[in-house]
TIBA-934941 format. One record per residue: residue number from 1; x, y, z of N, C-alpha, C in turn. Coordinates in nm, 2 decimals, decimal comma. Last residue first. Example, Ala and Ser with C-alpha at 12.3 -4.5 7.8 and 13.67 -1.06 7.14 Angstrom:
REM TIBA-934941
SITE   i n_east n_north   n_up ca_east ca_north  ca_up c_east c_north   c_up
SITE   2   1,28   -0,22   0,71    1,37    -0,11   0,71   1,29    0,00   0,79
SITE   1   1,32   -0,57   0,78    1,23    -0,45   0,78   1,32   -0,33   0,78
This chain:
REM TIBA-934941
SITE   i n_east n_north   n_up ca_east ca_north  ca_up c_east c_north   c_up
SITE 214   1,27   -1,78   2,20    1,39    -1,70   2,20   1,49   -1,77   2,30
SITE 213   1,09   -1,99   1,99    1,13    -1,96   2,13   1,26   -1,89   2,13
SITE 212   0,86   -1,89   1,73    0,99    -1,95   1,77   1,02   -1,91   1,92
SITE 211   0,60   -1,95   1,50    0,64    -1,90   1,63   0,77   -1,97   1,67
SITE 210   0,52   -1,83   1,18    0,58    -1,94   1,26   0,63   -1,88   1,39
SITE 209   0,25   -1,75   0,97    0,33    -1,71   1,09   0,38   -1,83   1,16
SITE 208   0,20   -1,67   0,64    0,19    -1,78   0,74   0,29   -1,75   0,85
SITE 207   0,06   -1,43   0,47    0,17    -1,45   0,55   0,15   -1,55   0,66
SITE 206  -0,05   -1,39   0,14   -0,08    -1,46   0,27   0,05   -1,48   0,34
SITE 205  -0,17   -1,15  -0,08   -0,05    -1,21  -0,02  -0,09   -1,27   0,12
SITE 204  -0,38   -1,17  -0,37   -0,35    -1,13  -0,23  -0,21   -1,19  -0,19
SITE 203  -0,60   -1,09  -0,64   -0,47    -1,14  -0,59  -0,44   -1,09  -0,45
SITE 202  -0,95   -1,19  -0,65   -0,84    -1,09  -0,63  -0,71   -1,15  -0,59
SITE 201  -1,25   -1,23  -0,80   -1,13    -1,30  -0,76  -1,01   -1,20  -0,76
SITE 200  -1,56   -1,11  -0,68   -1,45    -1,10  -0,77  -1,33   -1,18  -0,71
SITE 199  -1,77   -1,10  -0,50   -1,79    -1,17  -0,62  -1,68   -1,16  -0,72
SITE 198  -1,65   -0,98  -0,28   -1,76    -0,91  -0,35  -1,78   -0,97  -0,49
SITE 197  -1,38   -1,18  -0,32   -1,43    -1,06  -0,24  -1,53   -0,99  -0,33
SITE 196  -1,17   -1,45  -0,29   -1,30    -1,41  -0,34  -1,35   -1,29  -0,26
SITE 195  -0,82   -1,46  -0,36   -0,93    -1,46  -0,27  -1,06   -1,41  -0,34
SITE 194  -0,51   -1,63  -0,42   -0,63    -1,56  -0,48  -0,74   -1,57  -0,38
SITE 193  -0,17   -1,57  -0,32   -0,29    -1,65  -0,32  -0,40   -1,57  -0,40
SITE 192   0,18   -1,59  -0,27    0,07    -1,54  -0,34  -0,05   -1,63  -0,34
SITE 191   0,33   -1,59   0,06    0,30    -1,65  -0,07   0,19   -1,58  -0,13
SITE 190   0,57   -1,57   0,33    0,47    -1,51   0,24   0,45   -1,59   0,11
SITE 189   0,62   -1,65   0,64    0,64    -1,72   0,51   0,54   -1,67   0,42
SITE 188   0,77   -1,48   0,91    0,66    -1,49   0,82   0,71   -1,57   0,69
SITE 187   0,82   -1,54   1,27    0,87    -1,51   1,13   0,76   -1,54   1,03
SITE 186   0,84   -1,43   1,61    0,77    -1,49   1,49   0,84   -1,45   1,37
SITE 185   0,92   -1,52   1,95    0,95    -1,45   1,83   0,86   -1,51   1,72
SITE 184   0,93   -1,51   2,31    0,88    -1,56   2,18   0,91   -1,47   2,07
SITE 183   0,95   -1,42   2,57    1,06    -1,50   2,51   1,01   -1,57   2,39
SITE 182   0,76   -1,24   2,64    0,72    -1,38   2,66   0,83   -1,48   2,60
SITE 181   0,88   -1,01   2,57    0,87    -1,03   2,71   0,82   -1,17   2,74
SITE 180   0,85   -1,02   2,29    0,98    -1,04   2,35   0,97   -1,07   2,50
SITE 179   0,61   -0,96   2,18    0,63    -1,10   2,23   0,76   -1,12   2,29
SITE 178   0,62   -0,70   2,09    0,53    -0,73   2,20   0,56   -0,87   2,26
SITE 177   0,80   -0,72   1,88    0,83    -0,64   2,00   0,75   -0,68   2,12
SITE 176   0,65   -0,87   1,70    0,78    -0,92   1,75   0,82   -0,85   1,88
SITE 175   0,44   -0,70   1,64    0,42    -0,82   1,72   0,55   -0,88   1,78
SITE 174   0,57   -0,51   1,48    0,52    -0,48   1,61   0,50   -0,60   1,70
SITE 173   0,62   -0,68   1,26    0,73    -0,61   1,33   0,69   -0,57   1,47
SITE 172   0,36   -0,75   1,18    0,45    -0,85   1,23   0,57   -0,79   1,30
SITE 171   0,27   -0,49   1,11    0,20    -0,57   1,21   0,29   -0,68   1,27
SITE 170   0,43   -0,44   0,89    0,45    -0,36   1,01   0,38   -0,42   1,13
SITE 169   0,33   -0,63   0,72    0,47    -0,64   0,76   0,49   -0,56   0,89
SITE 168   0,07   -0,53   0,69    0,09    -0,67   0,74   0,24   -0,68   0,79
SITE 167   0,11   -0,29   0,57    0,06    -0,29   0,71   0,08   -0,43   0,77
SITE 166   0,20   -0,37   0,32    0,29    -0,30   0,41   0,24   -0,30   0,55
SITE 165  -0,04   -0,49   0,23    0,09    -0,57   0,24   0,18   -0,50   0,34
SITE 164  -0,20   -0,26   0,22   -0,23    -0,37   0,31  -0,11   -0,46   0,33
SITE 163  -0,07   -0,11   0,02   -0,08    -0,06   0,16  -0,11   -0,17   0,26
SITE 162  -0,11   -0,28  -0,21    0,02    -0,24  -0,16   0,02   -0,19  -0,02
SITE 161  -0,34   -0,56  -0,18   -0,30    -0,43  -0,22  -0,17   -0,39  -0,15
SITE 160  -0,45   -0,75   0,07   -0,48    -0,73  -0,07  -0,44   -0,58  -0,10
SITE 159  -0,35   -1,00   0,30   -0,35    -0,86   0,25  -0,37   -0,85   0,11
SITE 158  -0,37   -1,20   0,58   -0,40    -1,19   0,44  -0,42   -1,05   0,40
SITE 157  -0,18   -1,39   0,82   -0,23    -1,26   0,78  -0,26   -1,26   0,63
SITE 156  -0,24   -1,67   1,03   -0,20    -1,62   0,90  -0,26   -1,48   0,89
SITE 155  -0,15   -1,88   1,31   -0,20    -1,75   1,26  -0,15   -1,73   1,12
SITE 154  -0,24   -2,11   1,55   -0,17    -2,09   1,43  -0,23   -1,97   1,36
SITE 153  -0,23   -2,04   1,91   -0,30    -2,05   1,78  -0,20   -2,05   1,66
SITE 152  -0,13   -2,00   2,16   -0,09    -2,12   2,09  -0,16   -2,14   1,96
SITE 151  -0,18   -1,77   2,29   -0,28    -1,87   2,31  -0,24   -2,00   2,24
SITE 150   0,03   -1,61   2,18    0,04    -1,65   2,33  -0,06   -1,77   2,36
SITE 149  -0,08   -1,57   1,93    0,04    -1,65   1,94   0,05   -1,70   2,09
SITE 148  -0,30   -1,41   1,99   -0,32    -1,54   1,94  -0,20   -1,63   1,95
SITE 147  -0,16   -1,18   2,09   -0,25    -1,25   2,18  -0,28   -1,39   2,12
SITE 146  -0,02   -1,10   1,86    0,06    -1,14   1,97  -0,03   -1,22   2,07
SITE 145  -0,25   -1,02   1,70   -0,16    -1,13   1,66  -0,08   -1,19   1,77
SITE 144  -0,34   -0,81   1,85   -0,43    -0,93   1,83  -0,34   -1,05   1,79
SITE 143  -0,13   -0,64   1,84   -0,17    -0,68   1,97  -0,26   -0,81   1,96
SITE 142  -0,13   -0,59   1,57   -0,01    -0,66   1,62  -0,05   -0,71   1,76
SITE 141  -0,34   -0,42   1,54   -0,36    -0,56   1,49  -0,24   -0,64   1,55
SITE 140  -0,21   -0,19   1,65   -0,33    -0,25   1,72  -0,35   -0,39   1,67
SITE 139  -0,01   -0,13   1,48    0,02    -0,15   1,62  -0,09   -0,22   1,69
SITE 138  -0,15   -0,10   1,23   -0,05    -0,21   1,25  -0,02   -0,23   1,40
SITE 137  -0,46   -0,05   1,15   -0,36     0,01   1,24  -0,27   -0,10   1,28
SITE 136  -0,58   -0,07   0,82   -0,55    -0,13   0,95  -0,45   -0,06   1,02
SITE 135  -0,63    0,02   0,57   -0,67     0,11   0,68  -0,64    0,05   0,82
SITE 134  -0,57   -0,17   0,39   -0,50    -0,05   0,38  -0,52    0,04   0,50
SITE 133  -0,60   -0,47   0,60   -0,64    -0,38   0,50  -0,55   -0,26   0,49
SITE 132  -0,58   -0,81   0,68   -0,52    -0,68   0,69  -0,56   -0,59   0,58
SITE 131  -0,74   -1,07   0,85   -0,74    -0,99   0,73  -0,67   -0,85   0,76
SITE 130  -0,62   -1,35   1,00   -0,64    -1,21   1,03  -0,63   -1,13   0,90
SITE 129  -0,71   -1,66   1,09   -0,67    -1,58   0,98  -0,71   -1,44   1,00
SITE 128  -0,62   -1,92   1,30   -0,69    -1,79   1,30  -0,63   -1,72   1,18
SITE 127  -0,67   -2,25   1,43   -0,62    -2,16   1,32  -0,70   -2,03   1,32
SITE 126  -0,78   -2,42   1,60   -0,65    -2,37   1,63  -0,59   -2,28   1,53
SITE 125  -1,02   -2,51   1,49   -1,03    -2,41   1,60  -0,89   -2,35   1,64
SITE 124  -1,11   -2,56   1,18   -0,99    -2,58   1,26  -0,99   -2,47   1,37
SITE 123  -1,31   -2,54   0,99   -1,35    -2,56   1,13  -1,23   -2,59   1,22
SITE 122  -1,12   -2,68   0,73   -1,24    -2,61   0,77  -1,28   -2,64   0,91
SITE 121  -0,76   -2,66   0,76   -0,89    -2,74   0,75  -1,01   -2,66   0,79
SITE 120  -0,54   -2,45   0,59   -0,61    -2,49   0,71  -0,74   -2,56   0,68
SITE 119  -0,29   -2,56   0,36   -0,42    -2,49   0,39  -0,48   -2,54   0,52
SITE 118   0,06   -2,54   0,41   -0,06    -2,62   0,40  -0,18   -2,54   0,43
SITE 117   0,28   -2,39   0,43    0,21    -2,37   0,31   0,08   -2,45   0,30
SITE 116   0,39   -2,46   0,67    0,38    -2,32   0,65   0,30   -2,29   0,52
SITE 115   0,41   -2,74   0,67    0,29    -2,68   0,74   0,28   -2,53   0,71
SITE 114   0,49   -2,90   0,38    0,54    -2,80   0,47   0,42   -2,74   0,54
SITE 113   0,50   -3,15   0,24    0,38    -3,11   0,31   0,41   -3,00   0,42
SITE 112   0,85   -3,19   0,28    0,72    -3,24   0,22   0,61   -3,20   0,30
SITE 111   1,05   -2,89   0,34    1,00    -3,03   0,37   0,87   -3,06   0,30
SITE 110   1,33   -2,72   0,27    1,19    -2,73   0,23   1,15   -2,88   0,25
SITE 109   1,54   -2,57   0,51    1,51    -2,68   0,42   1,36   -2,69   0,39
SITE 108   1,55   -2,21   0,50    1,53    -2,33   0,57   1,51   -2,45   0,47
SITE 107   1,69   -1,88   0,52    1,65    -2,00   0,45   1,64   -2,12   0,54
SITE 106   1,58   -1,55   0,58    1,65    -1,67   0,63   1,60   -1,79   0,54
SITE 105   1,60   -1,20   0,59    1,55    -1,32   0,51   1,64   -1,43   0,56
SITE 104   1,48   -0,93   0,74    1,59    -1,03   0,75   1,54   -1,16   0,70
SITE 103   1,40   -0,63   0,63    1,34    -0,76   0,63   1,46   -0,86   0,63
SITE 102   1,39   -0,32   0,79    1,48    -0,43   0,73   1,41   -0,56   0,74
SITE 101   1,20   -0,02   0,73    1,23    -0,15   0,79   1,33   -0,23   0,71
SITE 100   1,00    0,21   0,77    1,14     0,21   0,74   1,19    0,08   0,81
SITE  99   0,73    0,29   0,83    0,76     0,20   0,72   0,91    0,22   0,67
SITE  98   0,78    0,32   1,19    0,70     0,34   1,06   0,76    0,26   0,95
SITE  97   0,88    0,34   1,45    0,82     0,21   1,40   0,73    0,24   1,28
SITE  96   1,01    0,54   1,56    0,87     0,57   1,54   0,80    0,44   1,49
SITE  95   1,28    0,48   1,55    1,21     0,47   1,68   1,06    0,48   1,67
SITE  94   1,38    0,28   1,27    1,36     0,40   1,34   1,27    0,39   1,46
SITE  93   1,38    0,03   1,16    1,50     0,10   1,16   1,49    0,24   1,22
SITE  92   1,23   -0,27   1,27    1,22    -0,13   1,24   1,35   -0,07   1,25
SITE  91   1,23   -0,58   1,10    1,28    -0,50   1,22   1,27   -0,36   1,18
SITE  90   1,07   -0,89   1,00    1,09    -0,74   0,99   1,14   -0,68   1,12
SITE  89   1,19   -1,19   0,88    1,15    -1,12   1,01   1,17   -0,97   0,99
SITE  88   1,10   -1,45   0,65    1,16    -1,32   0,69   1,11   -1,27   0,82
SITE  87   1,19   -1,74   0,46    1,10    -1,67   0,55   1,17   -1,54   0,58
SITE  86   1,22   -2,00   0,21    1,26    -1,87   0,27   1,15   -1,81   0,36
SITE  85   1,36   -2,32   0,14    1,24    -2,23   0,17   1,30   -2,10   0,22
SITE  84   1,47   -2,57  -0,09    1,49    -2,47   0,01   1,37   -2,38   0,02
SITE  83   1,50   -2,75  -0,30    1,47    -2,80  -0,17   1,49   -2,70  -0,06
SITE  82   1,52   -2,65  -0,55    1,65    -2,67  -0,48   1,63   -2,73  -0,34
SITE  81   1,27   -2,61  -0,63    1,34    -2,72  -0,70   1,48   -2,75  -0,63
SITE  80   1,21   -2,38  -0,48    1,14    -2,51  -0,46   1,22   -2,62  -0,51
SITE  79   1,32   -2,14  -0,54    1,40    -2,23  -0,46   1,33   -2,36  -0,44
SITE  78   1,12   -1,99  -0,68    1,25    -2,03  -0,75   1,32   -2,14  -0,68
SITE  77   0,94   -1,95  -0,47    0,90    -2,03  -0,59   1,03   -2,08  -0,66
SITE  76   1,09   -1,78  -0,32    1,04    -1,90  -0,26   1,00   -2,00  -0,37
SITE  75   1,10   -1,56  -0,49    1,23    -1,64  -0,46   1,19   -1,77  -0,40
SITE  74   0,84   -1,47  -0,48    0,89    -1,53  -0,60   1,02   -1,61  -0,58
SITE  73   0,83   -1,38  -0,21    0,73    -1,48  -0,26   0,79   -1,55  -0,39
SITE  72   1,03   -1,19  -0,22    1,05    -1,31  -0,13   0,95   -1,42  -0,18
SITE  71   0,91   -1,00  -0,39    1,04    -1,06  -0,43   1,06   -1,19  -0,35
SITE  70   0,69   -0,92  -0,24    0,67    -0,99  -0,37   0,80   -1,06  -0,41
SITE  69   0,83   -0,79  -0,04    0,75    -0,90  -0,01   0,73   -0,99  -0,13
SITE  68   0,95   -0,57  -0,19    1,03    -0,67  -0,12   0,96   -0,80  -0,09
SITE  67   0,72   -0,44  -0,28    0,81    -0,50  -0,37   0,90   -0,60  -0,31
SITE  66   0,62   -0,35  -0,03    0,54    -0,44  -0,11   0,63   -0,51  -0,21
SITE  65   0,82   -0,18   0,06    0,79    -0,30   0,13   0,71   -0,40   0,05
SITE  64   0,78    0,02  -0,14    0,91    -0,05  -0,13   0,89   -0,18  -0,05
SITE  63   0,53    0,11  -0,08    0,55     0,05  -0,21   0,68   -0,03  -0,21
SITE  62   0,56    0,21   0,18    0,47     0,10   0,16   0,50    0,03   0,03
SITE  61   0,90    0,29   0,30    0,77     0,32   0,23   0,69    0,20   0,20
SITE  60   1,19    0,15   0,25    1,14     0,27   0,30   1,01    0,30   0,23
SITE  59   1,39   -0,14   0,32    1,28    -0,08   0,25   1,24    0,05   0,32
SITE  58   1,63   -0,39   0,25    1,60    -0,26   0,32   1,50   -0,18   0,25
SITE  57   1,67   -0,73   0,31    1,62    -0,62   0,22   1,58   -0,50   0,30
SITE  56   1,96   -0,93   0,37    1,84    -0,86   0,42   1,79   -0,77   0,31
SITE  55   2,06   -1,22   0,17    2,08    -1,09   0,23   1,95   -1,03   0,29
SITE  54   2,09   -1,57   0,24    2,03    -1,46   0,17   2,05   -1,33   0,24
SITE  53   2,39   -1,75   0,26    2,27    -1,70   0,33   2,22   -1,58   0,25
SITE  52   2,50   -1,94   0,00    2,52    -1,93   0,15   2,40   -1,88   0,22
SITE  51   2,40   -2,02  -0,25    2,54    -2,02  -0,22   2,57   -2,01  -0,07
SITE  50   2,12   -2,02  -0,24    2,18    -2,14  -0,29   2,33   -2,14  -0,25
SITE  49   2,08   -1,76  -0,15    2,04    -1,87  -0,06   2,10   -2,00  -0,11
SITE  48   2,18   -1,61  -0,37    2,25    -1,60  -0,24   2,21   -1,72  -0,15
SITE  47   1,98   -1,68  -0,55    2,12    -1,71  -0,58   2,20   -1,71  -0,45
SITE  46   1,75   -1,57  -0,43    1,76    -1,72  -0,45   1,90   -1,76  -0,48
SITE  45   1,81   -1,30  -0,43    1,78    -1,37  -0,30   1,80   -1,52  -0,32
SITE  44   1,83   -1,25  -0,71    1,95    -1,23  -0,62   1,93   -1,30  -0,48
SITE  43   1,57   -1,31  -0,79    1,68    -1,39  -0,84   1,81   -1,37  -0,76
SITE  42   1,43   -1,11  -0,66    1,41    -1,25  -0,62   1,52   -1,34  -0,67
SITE  41   1,51   -0,89  -0,79    1,55    -0,90  -0,65   1,53   -1,05  -0,61
SITE  40   1,39   -0,95  -1,04    1,53    -0,93  -1,03   1,58   -0,95  -0,89
SITE  39   1,12   -0,97  -0,97    1,19    -1,09  -1,03   1,34   -1,08  -1,02
SITE  38   1,06   -0,70  -0,88    1,06    -0,82  -0,79   1,13   -0,94  -0,84
SITE  37   1,24   -0,42  -0,95    1,17    -0,53  -1,02   1,18   -0,66  -0,93
SITE  36   1,19   -0,11  -0,79    1,26    -0,24  -0,80   1,18   -0,34  -0,87
SITE  35   1,05    0,12  -0,73    1,08     0,09  -0,87   1,15   -0,04  -0,89
SITE  34   1,05    0,14  -0,46    0,92     0,12  -0,53   0,94    0,08  -0,67
SITE  33   1,34   -0,05  -0,37    1,26     0,07  -0,38   1,13    0,04  -0,45
SITE  32   1,57   -0,21  -0,16    1,45    -0,23  -0,25   1,37   -0,10  -0,25
SITE  31   1,90   -0,30  -0,12    1,80    -0,19  -0,11   1,69   -0,21  -0,21
SITE  30   2,01   -0,58   0,04    1,97    -0,53  -0,09   1,87   -0,41  -0,06
SITE  29   2,30   -0,68   0,23    2,16    -0,63   0,22   2,14   -0,59   0,07
SITE  28   2,56   -0,70   0,39    2,48    -0,81   0,33   2,33   -0,77   0,33
SITE  27   2,74   -0,52   0,50    2,69    -0,50   0,37   2,61   -0,61   0,30
SITE  26   2,80   -0,55   0,76    2,89    -0,62   0,66   2,84   -0,60   0,52
SITE  25   2,60   -0,43   0,88    2,73    -0,36   0,89   2,82   -0,43   0,79
SITE  24   2,39   -0,61   0,85    2,38    -0,49   0,78   2,52   -0,42   0,77
SITE  23   2,50   -0,82   1,02    2,46    -0,85   0,88   2,46   -0,72   0,80
SITE  22   2,51   -0,70   1,26    2,63    -0,73   1,20   2,61   -0,76   1,05
SITE  21   2,23   -0,68   1,32    2,31    -0,56   1,30   2,44   -0,59   1,23
SITE  20   2,18   -0,96   1,34    2,12    -0,88   1,23   2,19   -0,75   1,21
SITE  19   2,33   -1,02   1,57    2,36    -1,09   1,44   2,30   -1,01   1,32
SITE  18   2,20   -0,87   1,76    2,34    -0,83   1,72   2,38   -0,90   1,59
SITE  17   1,86   -0,81   1,65    1,96    -0,88   1,72   2,10   -0,84   1,68
SITE  16   1,58   -0,61   1,68    1,71    -0,62   1,61   1,81   -0,69   1,69
SITE  15   1,37   -0,55   1,83    1,36    -0,67   1,75   1,48   -0,69   1,67
SITE  14   1,34   -0,43   2,16    1,40    -0,42   2,03   1,39   -0,55   1,96
SITE  13   1,18   -0,24   2,42    1,20    -0,36   2,35   1,27   -0,33   2,21
SITE  12   1,10   -0,02   2,55    1,22    -0,09   2,61   1,26   -0,21   2,53
SITE  11   0,88    0,07   2,43    1,00     0,15   2,41   1,12    0,08   2,46
SITE  10   0,67   -0,10   2,52    0,72    -0,11   2,38   0,86   -0,04   2,37
SITE   9   0,62    0,00   2,77    0,68    -0,13   2,76   0,74   -0,15   2,62
SITE   8   0,50    0,24   2,71    0,62     0,24   2,79   0,70    0,11   2,77
SITE   7   0,26    0,16   2,59    0,37     0,23   2,51   0,50    0,23   2,58
SITE   6   0,12   -0,16   2,63    0,16    -0,04   2,69   0,28    0,03   2,62
SITE   5  -0,05   -0,30   2,34    0,04    -0,31   2,45   0,08   -0,17   2,51
SITE   4  -0,40   -0,27   2,27   -0,26    -0,23   2,24  -0,17   -0,25   2,36
SITE   3  -0,61   -0,56   2,33   -0,58    -0,42   2,35  -0,43   -0,39   2,31
SITE   2  -0,74   -0,78   2,07   -0,66    -0,75   2,20  -0,62   -0,60   2,20
SITE   1  -1,07   -0,80   1,96   -0,93    -0,77   1,93  -0,86   -0,73   2,06
Protein backbone atom coordinates (compact mmCIF):
# COMPACT_ATOMS: atom_id res chain seq x y z
CA UNK A 1 0.00 0.00 0.00
CA UNK A 2 1.32 3.45 -0.87
CA UNK A 3 2.59 5.69 1.90
CA UNK A 4 0.45 8.54 3.16
CA UNK A 5 1.06 11.81 1.38
CA UNK A 6 2.95 14.51 3.36
CA UNK A 7 0.64 16.36 5.74
CA UNK A 8 2.13 19.74 4.87
CA UNK A 9 1.37 19.15 1.21
CA UNK A 10 -2.21 18.16 1.97
CA UNK A 11 -2.93 21.39 3.82
CA UNK A 12 -2.19 23.43 0.70
CA UNK A 13 -4.71 21.58 -1.46
CA UNK A 14 -8.42 21.97 -1.91
CA UNK A 15 -11.01 19.83 -3.68
CA UNK A 16 -13.69 22.53 -3.75
CA UNK A 17 -13.84 24.49 -6.98
CA UNK A 18 -15.37 27.98 -7.37
CA UNK A 19 -18.23 26.43 -9.35
CA UNK A 20 -18.95 24.04 -6.48
CA UNK A 21 -18.89 26.86 -3.93
CA UNK A 22 -21.29 28.85 -6.12
CA UNK A 23 -23.60 25.84 -6.28
CA UNK A 24 -23.89 25.74 -2.48
CA UNK A 25 -24.24 29.52 -2.24
CA UNK A 26 -27.13 29.37 -4.70
CA UNK A 27 -28.93 26.84 -2.52
CA UNK A 28 -28.56 23.99 -5.01
CA UNK A 29 -28.19 21.24 -2.46
CA UNK A 30 -30.11 18.63 -0.48
CA UNK A 31 -29.36 18.02 3.18
CA UNK A 32 -29.22 14.27 3.78
CA UNK A 33 -29.45 12.89 7.30
CA UNK A 34 -29.30 9.41 8.77
CA UNK A 35 -33.11 9.43 8.75
CA UNK A 36 -33.48 10.48 5.10
CA UNK A 37 -35.29 8.04 2.82
CA UNK A 38 -32.95 7.14 -0.07
CA UNK A 39 -35.79 6.64 -2.55
CA UNK A 40 -37.16 10.09 -1.78
CA UNK A 41 -33.75 11.75 -2.17
CA UNK A 42 -33.14 9.68 -5.32
CA UNK A 43 -36.39 10.96 -6.79
CA UNK A 44 -35.31 14.56 -6.23
CA UNK A 45 -31.90 13.91 -7.78
CA UNK A 46 -33.41 12.19 -10.80
CA UNK A 47 -36.01 14.92 -11.32
CA UNK A 48 -33.36 17.64 -11.15
CA UNK A 49 -31.11 15.72 -13.55
CA UNK A 50 -33.94 15.47 -16.08
CA UNK A 51 -34.74 19.18 -15.79
CA UNK A 52 -31.24 20.69 -15.51
CA UNK A 53 -28.41 19.78 -13.15
CA UNK A 54 -28.67 17.64 -10.00
CA UNK A 55 -28.01 19.33 -6.64
CA UNK A 56 -25.19 18.54 -4.26
CA UNK A 57 -25.94 16.46 -1.18
CA UNK A 58 -24.69 17.70 2.19
CA UNK A 59 -23.83 15.01 4.74
CA UNK A 60 -22.58 14.90 8.31
CA UNK A 61 -21.62 11.53 9.73
CA UNK A 62 -21.25 8.01 8.40
CA UNK A 63 -24.97 7.18 8.39
CA UNK A 64 -25.77 10.37 6.48
CA UNK A 65 -23.07 9.66 3.89
CA UNK A 66 -24.36 6.11 3.49
CA UNK A 67 -27.90 7.36 2.82
CA UNK A 68 -26.62 9.86 0.25
CA UNK A 69 -24.64 7.19 -1.60
CA UNK A 70 -27.64 4.85 -1.61
CA UNK A 71 -29.72 7.71 -3.00
CA UNK A 72 -27.29 8.25 -5.87
CA UNK A 73 -27.25 4.51 -6.63
CA UNK A 74 -31.05 4.47 -6.82
CA UNK A 75 -31.19 7.68 -8.86
CA UNK A 76 -28.82 6.11 -11.39
CA UNK A 77 -31.30 3.26 -11.76
CA UNK A 78 -34.20 5.70 -12.19
CA UNK A 79 -32.36 7.61 -14.93
CA UNK A 80 -31.42 4.59 -17.04
CA UNK A 81 -34.59 4.88 -19.12
CA UNK A 82 -33.83 8.58 -19.68
CA UNK A 83 -30.40 7.80 -21.10
CA UNK A 84 -28.67 9.60 -18.23
CA UNK A 85 -26.01 8.61 -15.73
CA UNK A 86 -24.91 10.12 -12.42
CA UNK A 87 -21.57 10.35 -10.67
CA UNK A 88 -20.31 12.30 -7.68
CA UNK A 89 -17.20 13.97 -6.29
CA UNK A 90 -16.85 14.40 -2.52
CA UNK A 91 -15.38 17.56 -1.01
CA UNK A 92 -14.62 18.12 2.66
CA UNK A 93 -16.40 20.96 4.40
CA UNK A 94 -13.96 21.21 7.32
CA UNK A 95 -10.19 21.32 7.67
CA UNK A 96 -10.04 18.05 9.60
CA UNK A 97 -11.34 16.12 6.56
CA UNK A 98 -13.81 14.16 8.65
CA UNK A 99 -17.30 12.98 7.75
CA UNK A 100 -18.66 16.45 6.98
CA UNK A 101 -18.81 16.42 3.21
CA UNK A 102 -20.61 17.68 0.15
CA UNK A 103 -21.18 15.18 -2.63
CA UNK A 104 -21.24 17.12 -5.89
CA UNK A 105 -23.48 15.15 -8.21
CA UNK A 106 -23.09 15.45 -11.98
CA UNK A 107 -25.01 13.94 -14.87
CA UNK A 108 -23.57 12.39 -18.01
CA UNK A 109 -25.14 10.73 -21.06
CA UNK A 110 -25.60 7.01 -20.52
CA UNK A 111 -23.72 5.11 -23.20
CA UNK A 112 -24.14 1.51 -24.31
CA UNK A 113 -21.75 -0.83 -22.49
CA UNK A 114 -20.75 2.00 -20.18
CA UNK A 115 -17.22 1.19 -18.94
CA UNK A 116 -18.15 2.56 -15.52
CA UNK A 117 -20.56 -0.36 -15.06
CA UNK A 118 -18.77 -3.05 -17.04
CA UNK A 119 -17.36 -5.93 -14.96
CA UNK A 120 -13.61 -6.40 -15.07
CA UNK A 121 -12.32 -9.39 -17.00
CA UNK A 122 -10.59 -12.11 -15.01
CA UNK A 123 -6.86 -11.55 -14.94
CA UNK A 124 -7.12 -7.93 -16.10
CA UNK A 125 -3.77 -6.52 -14.99
CA UNK A 126 -4.97 -2.95 -15.49
CA UNK A 127 -7.83 -3.29 -13.01
CA UNK A 128 -7.49 -2.97 -9.23
CA UNK A 129 -10.28 -3.50 -6.71
CA UNK A 130 -9.68 -2.03 -3.26
CA UNK A 131 -11.85 -3.41 -0.44
CA UNK A 132 -12.86 -0.79 2.12
CA UNK A 133 -13.92 -1.86 5.61
CA UNK A 134 -15.36 -0.10 8.62
CA UNK A 135 -11.82 -0.05 10.06
CA UNK A 136 -10.03 1.30 6.98
CA UNK A 137 -8.05 4.51 7.44
CA UNK A 138 -9.40 6.71 4.67
CA UNK A 139 -6.33 8.94 4.42
CA UNK A 140 -4.05 5.90 4.07
CA UNK A 141 -6.19 4.00 1.56
CA UNK A 142 -6.48 7.24 -0.42
CA UNK A 143 -2.71 7.09 -0.88
CA UNK A 144 -3.08 3.65 -2.45
CA UNK A 145 -5.93 4.86 -4.65
CA UNK A 146 -3.95 7.89 -5.80
CA UNK A 147 -0.92 5.70 -6.55
CA UNK A 148 -2.98 3.33 -8.71
CA UNK A 149 -4.48 6.29 -10.58
CA UNK A 150 -1.01 7.70 -11.29
CA UNK A 151 -0.03 4.28 -12.66
CA UNK A 152 -2.94 4.44 -15.09
CA UNK A 153 -4.87 1.59 -13.46
CA UNK A 154 -8.65 1.28 -13.49
CA UNK A 155 -9.80 1.23 -9.88
CA UNK A 156 -12.94 0.33 -7.96
CA UNK A 157 -13.67 0.47 -4.24
CA UNK A 158 -16.00 -2.08 -2.64
CA UNK A 159 -17.68 -1.47 0.72
CA UNK A 160 -19.99 -3.52 2.91
CA UNK A 161 -21.88 -1.68 5.63
CA UNK A 162 -22.55 1.89 6.68
CA UNK A 163 -19.10 2.75 8.07
CA UNK A 164 -17.33 1.10 5.13
CA UNK A 165 -19.37 3.12 2.62
CA UNK A 166 -18.55 6.30 4.53
CA UNK A 167 -14.85 5.38 4.57
CA UNK A 168 -14.94 4.83 0.80
CA UNK A 169 -16.33 8.33 0.27
CA UNK A 170 -13.70 9.83 2.57
CA UNK A 171 -11.04 7.84 0.71
CA UNK A 172 -12.15 9.33 -2.60
CA UNK A 173 -12.21 12.82 -1.07
CA UNK A 174 -8.66 12.47 0.21
CA UNK A 175 -7.46 11.00 -3.09
CA UNK A 176 -8.81 14.07 -4.89
CA UNK A 177 -6.56 16.22 -2.71
CA UNK A 178 -3.51 14.03 -3.27
CA UNK A 179 -3.97 14.06 -7.05
CA UNK A 180 -4.23 17.82 -7.47
CA UNK A 181 -0.46 18.18 -7.78
CA UNK A 182 -0.64 15.77 -10.72
CA UNK A 183 -3.44 17.87 -12.30
CA UNK A 184 -5.73 14.85 -11.98
CA UNK A 185 -9.14 14.42 -10.41
CA UNK A 186 -11.46 11.48 -9.82
CA UNK A 187 -15.20 10.95 -9.67
CA UNK A 188 -17.20 7.94 -8.49
CA UNK A 189 -20.01 5.97 -10.11
CA UNK A 190 -21.64 4.01 -7.25
CA UNK A 191 -23.83 0.95 -7.69
CA UNK A 192 -25.31 -1.85 -5.61
CA UNK A 193 -23.69 -5.26 -5.93
CA UNK A 194 -23.66 -8.56 -4.04
CA UNK A 195 -20.46 -10.21 -2.86
CA UNK A 196 -19.59 -13.58 -1.39
CA UNK A 197 -17.91 -13.44 2.01
CA UNK A 198 -17.37 -16.37 4.36
CA UNK A 199 -19.92 -18.40 2.44
CA UNK A 200 -22.59 -15.70 2.66
CA UNK A 201 -24.01 -13.41 0.00
CA UNK A 202 -23.88 -9.81 1.20
CA UNK A 203 -25.08 -6.51 -0.18
CA UNK A 204 -22.32 -4.03 -0.99
CA UNK A 205 -21.65 -0.77 -2.79
CA UNK A 206 -19.11 -0.60 -5.59
CA UNK A 207 -17.53 2.73 -6.52
CA UNK A 208 -16.12 2.69 -10.04
CA UNK A 209 -13.54 5.46 -10.28
CA UNK A 210 -13.17 7.66 -13.35
CA UNK A 211 -10.02 9.75 -13.78
CA UNK A 212 -10.16 13.25 -15.24
CA UNK A 213 -7.52 15.77 -16.24
CA UNK A 214 -7.74 19.11 -14.46
